[in-house]
C-alpha positions in Angstrom: 35.7 16.6 -10.4 35.1 20.3 -11.2 32.1 20.0 -13.7 28.8 21.8 -13.0 27.0 17.9 -13.0 29.5 17.1 -10.1 27.7 19.7 -7.7 25.6 19.0 -5.1 22.2 20.2 -6.0 21.7 22.9 -3.3 24.8 24.7 -4.3 23.4 24.5 -7.7 19.8 25.6 -6.9 22.1 28.6 -4.8 24.3 29.2 -8.4 21.5 29.2 -10.3 19.0 31.8 -8.0 21.6 34.1 -7.8 22.7 34.1 -11.5 26.0 32.6 -11.1 25.3 30.0 -13.4 22.5 29.5 -16.4 20.2 26.0 -16.0 20.9 26.1 -19.8 24.8 25.2 -18.8 24.2 23.1 -16.3 21.8 20.8 -18.3 24.4 20.5 -20.8 27.2 19.4 -18.5 24.6 16.7 -17.7 23.5 15.3 -21.1 27.8 15.6 -21.9 28.4 13.2 -18.7 25.5 10.8 -19.9 26.5 10.5 -23.1 30.2 9.9 -22.0 29.7 6.9 -19.9 26.5 5.6 -19.8 27.3 3.1 -22.6 28.7 1.3 -20.2 25.9 1.5 -17.0 23.1 1.4 -18.8 21.3 3.8 -16.2 19.7 6.8 -17.9 17.1 4.1 -20.6 15.2 6.9 -22.1 17.3 10.1 -22.5 14.3 13.6 -22.6 17.4 15.9 -23.9 15.4 18.0 -26.5 12.2 18.6 -23.9 15.3 19.1 -21.2 17.2 21.6 -23.1 14.0 23.8 -24.0 12.7 23.7 -20.4 16.0 25.2 -19.5 15.9 28.1 -22.0 12.9 28.4 -20.2 14.2 28.3 -16.8 16.7 30.7 -17.7 14.9 33.5 -18.9 12.4 33.2 -15.4 15.8 34.0 -13.8 16.7 36.5 -16.4 12.9 38.4 -15.4 13.6 37.8 -11.9 10.5 35.8 -12.0 9.7 33.4 -8.4 11.3 30.3 -8.5 10.5 27.3 -7.2 12.6 24.8 -5.0 14.3 22.8 -7.9 14.1 25.6 -10.4 16.5 24.9 -13.5 17.6 21.6 -11.9 17.7 18.4 -14.1 16.2 15.2 -12.5 16.4 11.7 -13.2 12.7 10.0 -13.0 12.7 6.2 -12.2 11.0 4.1 -15.1 8.4 3.6 -12.8 6.9 7.0 -12.6 4.4 7.9 -15.2 5.9 11.0 -17.0 4.2 12.9 -19.9 4.9 12.3 -23.5 7.7 10.4 -22.2 8.1 6.4 -23.1 7.1 5.1 -19.4 7.7 1.3 -19.8 8.3 -0.2 -16.4 10.8 -2.3 -17.4 8.7 -4.4 -19.4 8.2 -5.6 -22.9 4.2 -5.2 -22.2 5.1 -1.4 -22.0 8.1 -1.0 -24.1 6.5 1.7 -26.1 4.4 3.1 -23.8 4.1 7.4 -23.8 1.8 8.4 -21.4 -0.4 11.0 -21.5 0.2 12.7 -18.4 2.9 12.8 -14.8 1.8 11.4 -11.8 1.5 13.2 -9.1 5.1 13.3 -7.6 6.5 14.2 -11.0 3.7 16.9 -11.4 5.1 18.4 -8.4 9.0 18.3 -9.2 8.1 19.9 -12.3 6.3 22.4 -10.6 9.2 23.2 -8.3 11.2 23.9 -11.1 12.5 20.5 -11.5 13.6 19.6 -15.4 13.3 15.8 -16.1 16.4 14.8 -18.1 15.6 11.2 -18.2 14.0 8.1 -17.2 16.3 5.5 -14.9 16.3 1.9 -15.6 14.3 -0.7 -13.1 13.6 -4.0 -13.0 10.5 -4.5 -14.4 7.7 -3.7 -12.3 9.9 -3.0 -9.5 10.3 -6.4 -8.7 13.7 -7.5 -7.3 17.1 -5.6 -5.8 19.1 -6.3 -9.6 18.5 -3.7 -11.6 17.6 -5.8 -14.7 14.9 -6.2 -17.4 14.0 -7.8 -20.4 13.7 -4.1 -22.5 17.0 -2.5 -21.6 19.1 -5.1 -20.0 21.6 -4.6 -16.6 22.5 -1.4 -15.3 26.2 -1.6 -14.0 27.2 -0.4 -11.0 29.8 2.3 -11.4 32.9 0.7 -8.9 33.1 -2.4 -10.7 30.5 -3.0 -14.3 30.1 -6.6 -14.3 28.3 -6.0 -10.7 25.0 -4.9 -10.1 23.6 -1.3 -8.9 21.0 -2.8 -6.8 17.2 -2.2 -7.3 14.8 -1.6 -8.2 15.6 2.4 -8.0 19.7 1.2 -9.4 19.5 3.5 -12.5 18.7 6.6 -10.3 21.6 5.6 -7.8 24.4 5.3 -10.8 23.4 8.0 -12.6 23.4 10.2 -9.4 27.1 8.7 -8.2 28.5 9.2 -11.2 27.1 12.8 -11.9 24.8 12.1 -14.7 22.1 14.4 -12.8 22.1 16.2 -9.6 19.0 14.7 -8.0 16.4 11.6 -9.2 13.5 9.6 -8.1 13.4 6.5 -6.3 10.6 4.0 -4.9 10.9 1.8 -1.8 9.0 -1.6 -0.9 11.3 -4.1 0.4 14.3 -2.1 0.1 14.0 -1.0 -4.0 15.8 2.6 -2.7 17.7 1.4 0.0 19.4 -0.9 -1.4 20.9 0.7 -4.7 21.4 3.3 -2.6 23.8 1.6 -0.7 25.5 -0.2 -3.4 26.3 2.9 -5.5 27.4 5.4 -2.1 24.5 7.8 -2.5 21.8 9.0 0.0 18.3 7.5 -0.4 15.3 8.7 2.0 12.0 5.9 2.3 9.9 8.7 3.6 6.8 7.2 6.1 3.3 6.4 4.0 1.4 9.8 2.6 4.6 11.7 3.0 4.9 11.3 -0.9 1.2 11.1 -2.5 1.5 7.3 -4.4 -1.8 7.9 -5.9 -0.9 5.1 -8.6 -0.7 1.8 -5.6 -2.0 -1.3 -6.7 -3.9 -2.3 -3.2 -4.6 1.4 -1.9 -4.6 0.2 1.6 -1.4 -1.4 1.6 1.2 1.2 2.8 3.9 -0.7 2.4 5.3 0.8 -1.2 6.3 4.4 -1.1 7.8 7.1 -3.4 10.9 9.0 -2.1 14.1 10.8 -3.2 17.7 10.3 -3.9 20.7 12.6 -3.9 24.5 12.6 -3.4 23.6 14.0 0.3 21.3 14.1 2.6 20.5 17.7 1.8 19.7 17.2 -1.6 17.6 14.4 -0.7 15.9 16.2 1.7 15.2 19.1 -1.1 14.0 16.9 -4.1 11.6 15.5 -1.0 10.3 18.7 -0.6 9.7 19.1 -4.0 7.9 15.4 -4.0 5.4 15.9 -1.3 2.0 16.8 -1.6 -1.5 15.7 -1.0 -3.6 13.8 -3.1 -7.0 12.2 -2.6 -6.4 8.9 -4.8 -3.6 7.7 -2.0 -5.6 6.8 1.1 -2.6 7.3 3.5 -1.6 10.7 1.8 -2.2 13.7 4.7 -1.8 17.2 4.6 2.3 17.0 4.5 3.9 17.8 8.0 5.1 21.3 8.1 7.8 20.5 9.4 9.7 19.3 6.2 9.1 22.6 4.8 11.5 24.0 7.1 14.9 24.2 6.2 16.8 21.2 7.3 19.1 21.3 10.6 21.7 18.7 11.5 20.5 17.3 15.1 22.9 17.1 18.2 23.7 13.6 18.3 24.7 13.7 22.1 21.6 13.9 22.5 20.1 10.8 20.3 20.2 7.4 22.0 20.7 4.9 19.0 20.2 1.1 19.0 23.1 -0.4 17.1 22.4 -4.0 15.5 24.3 -5.3 12.3 21.4 -7.9 11.4 17.8 -6.5 13.2 18.1 -9.6 15.6 17.0 -12.0 12.1 17.9 -10.6 8.8 20.6 -12.7 6.8 23.9 -10.9 7.1 27.4 -12.4 5.6 29.9 -12.3 8.5 32.0 -10.0 6.8 29.4 -7.1 6.2 28.9 -7.8 10.3 32.9 -7.3 10.8 32.4 -4.3 8.7 29.8 -2.5 10.3 31.1 -3.6 13.5 34.6 -1.5 13.0 32.4 1.4 11.5 30.2 1.8 14.3 33.2 2.0 16.6 34.8 5.1 14.5 31.3 6.7 15.2 29.0 5.3 18.2 30.8 8.1 21.1 29.8 11.3 19.3 25.4 9.9 20.5 24.1 9.9 24.3 23.9 6.5 23.7 24.6 3.5 21.2 23.9 0.1 22.6 23.6 -3.1 20.8 20.0 -4.5 20.5 17.8 -5.6 18.4 14.3 -5.1 17.8 11.2 -7.4 17.8 10.8 -8.4 14.0 9.4 -12.1 15.2 7.3 -13.3 11.7 8.8 -10.5 9.5 10.1 -12.9 6.9 6.0 -14.6 6.8 4.5 -11.5 6.7 6.4 -9.7 4.5 6.0 -12.7 1.6 2.3 -13.1 2.3 1.7 -9.5 1.9 3.5 -8.5 -1.0 2.3 -11.8 -2.6 -1.4 -10.4 -2.1 0.3 -7.1 -4.0 1.6 -8.6 -6.5 -1.1 -11.0 -7.3 -3.5 -7.7 -7.4 -1.0 -5.7 -9.6 0.3 -8.5 -12.0 -2.4 -11.5 -11.5 -3.9 -11.2 -14.9 -0.5 -10.2 -16.7 1.2 -13.3 -15.2 -1.9 -15.7 -17.0 -1.9 -13.6 -20.4 1.5 -13.5 -20.8 4.1 -15.5 -18.4 6.5 -16.5 -21.4 7.6 -12.7 -21.6 7.5 -11.3 -17.5 11.0 -11.5 -15.5 11.0 -14.4 -13.2 10.6 -12.2 -10.4 7.3 -10.9 -11.7 6.2 -14.3 -12.0 7.7 -15.8 -8.8 5.9 -13.3 -7.0 2.9 -13.7 -8.7 2.8 -17.6 -8.3 4.1 -17.5 -4.6 1.1 -15.2 -3.7 -2.2 -17.7 -5.0 -0.2 -20.4 -3.0 -1.6 -18.0 0.3 -5.0 -18.7 1.3 -7.5 -16.4 3.3 -6.2 -17.7 7.0 -2.8 -16.9 5.5 -3.3 -13.4 4.7 -5.4 -12.5 8.0 -2.5 -14.4 10.1 0.2 -12.1 8.0 -2.0 -8.7 8.7 -2.2 -9.6 12.4 1.8 -10.4 12.4 2.3 -6.8 10.8 0.8 -5.0 12.8 2.2 -6.6 16.3 5.7 -5.8 14.5 4.6 -2.2 13.7 3.2 -1.5 17.2 6.0 -3.0 18.9 8.5 -0.9 16.3 6.3 2.2 17.7 7.0 1.4 21.5 10.4 0.7 20.7 10.7 4.5 20.1 9.8 5.4 23.6 12.9 4.3 24.9 15.3 5.6 21.8 15.7 8.0 18.9 16.9 6.3 16.1 18.2 2.0 15.3 21.5 2.2 13.2 22.0 -0.8 11.0 23.9 -2.3 7.5 22.0 -1.1 4.4 22.4 -4.6 2.6 23.6 -7.9 3.8 26.1 -9.3 1.2 28.4 -7.1 -1.2 27.2 -6.3 -4.4 27.0 -9.5 -7.1 27.3 -10.4 -10.8 24.2 -8.2 -12.3 24.0 -11.7 -14.0 21.8 -13.4 -11.6 18.7 -12.1 -10.6 19.0 -12.1 -6.8 21.6 -13.8 -4.1 20.5 -17.3 -4.1 23.1 -17.7 -0.5 24.9 -15.8 1.9 28.2 -17.7 3.6 26.9 -20.9 2.0 23.2 -20.7 3.3 20.9 -21.1 0.3 18.0 -18.3 0.5 14.9 -19.7 0.7 13.4 -17.0 -1.5 14.4 -14.7 -4.1 13.8 -11.8 -1.3 15.0 -13.2 1.7 18.3 -11.9 1.7 16.9 -8.2 1.5 15.1 -9.0 4.8 18.1 -6.0 6.2 15.3 -4.0 4.6 12.1 -5.1 4.0 11.6 -5.8 7.6 11.9 -2.0 8.6 9.6 -1.7 5.7 6.5 -3.9 7.6 7.5 -1.6 10.5 6.5 1.0 8.9 9.6 2.9 9.6 10.7 5.9 7.4 14.7 5.8 6.5 17.6 7.3 5.5 20.4 5.1 4.0 24.0 7.0 3.9 27.3 5.7 2.2 29.5 4.7 4.5 33.0 3.8 3.2 34.1 0.5 1.1 33.5 -3.0 1.5 36.3 -5.6 1.8 35.7 -6.2 -2.2 36.0 -2.0 -2.8 32.1 -1.7 -3.1 30.3 0.9 -1.8 29.6 -0.1 1.6 25.8 1.5 3.5 24.2 2.1 6.6 20.6 3.2 7.7 19.0 5.4 9.8 16.0 4.1 11.0 13.3 5.4 12.7 9.4 5.2 13.8 6.6 6.2 11.0 5.8 9.7 11.4 9.3 11.2 12.4 10.9 11.7 9.4 12.3 15.3 10.1 14.5 13.7 13.4 15.4 10.8 11.2 16.6 12.8 8.9 18.2 15.4 11.1 20.6 12.6 13.0 21.3 11.0 9.0 22.5 14.7 8.4 24.6 14.9 11.2 25.9 11.7 11.3 27.4 12.3 7.3 29.2 15.3 8.7 30.9 12.9 10.9 31.5 9.8 8.2 32.9 12.5 5.6 35.3 13.2 8.2 36.8 9.7 8.4 38.9 8.4 5.2 37.0 4.8 6.1 33.7 5.7 6.0 33.5 9.2 3.9 31.4 8.8 0.8 33.1 6.7 -2.0 33.3 8.0 -5.7 33.4 6.4 -9.3 36.6 7.3 -11.3 34.9 9.2 -13.8 37.6 9.5 -16.0 38.1 5.4 -16.4 34.6 5.5 -17.2 34.8 7.6 -19.6 37.5 6.4 -21.2 
């Protein structure tokens, strides 16, 4: 692939800054790619091409006039359809908001625009972000570019697919139980789940629950980090939003893996995990573990993580969508209804116990990093499934008790408030992308990202672990 839209965001920003390419050329290259292949994928559900072209012309003029340029100047960015964008339809994947056009950008989007990013369109998501299959009743399902009948994961699936196929160099995501990390793993791209407050989330339904975060996605760690720098910003409407760590504004460096102590775990000690994925993970770890100072097999303590996740997620969904389910149950997706119904079944004691359980998990997680630097585990429990399903119902003939349980490998770190990076790590036994998570303590984002950057370089050197790339020619046919 040699088109402009296939180049990395960091390279493109450098080319724009030295006048080697025009933002107009880049936007046209991205639009051309979307028009060629997205009819098969359904990743960009609301294009904003007219406005993007206008903004690209203005960006070109700023370059030629010698003006100071922002971090993302002239770079097309896809915005997840949960994030409000002024004058661009924002549906949240719901029939209730099928024609909703916000009158202002939410903070993370405004920050991207302030740094020169050009919103090229909205990317698909399940309704209100509920579920790890990007499928909704407004736009339908988004296909995995490696196998069109398979899911791309969710809820940031449209962003992951658009990135994997070169429709845009950067895209936004959000993550509660793995909404950013699962699609990154399923599509062979990079996703960063930052600590709560790094990217202000002023629209979080329950302001005092820190589990849902906004974050960046890119085709490599440097690109995702660049978008994170643009997204960051303080907003007093988010009680976890504080002055951003100045370290995250510094240029990114690779960690010295020879000084990093890693814990290696195929299932975090308690997550459902297919036998094939355990085997693949072990095989891949054997390729890179010797680069670390130590890479010992062990497990964190995630006792009661399933319960506290289910209960506290129920609190969030009842607060955000309880009234909608009461009024519009018949036109909402089953995942939204399921979350609310199960949430309403809990009582005050259940909620109090869940808070105690989550607090212990988070404190134990912090103590873990007195001895190690990072935890490395798979990004998903099983290979991508058919997107006609709403979720994974069983793994190796073991039935999942809830539609979310197969996501424990990503939602358990959420309960610990972990910072995380998902990296592509080759293909699985079904020739679908396989990803791994690099996890760290909250607030230690820069170290986690630097370890991921160094590990990304190692993975790129081996055919079994390098980033897989979809067949664009086949998708264009």
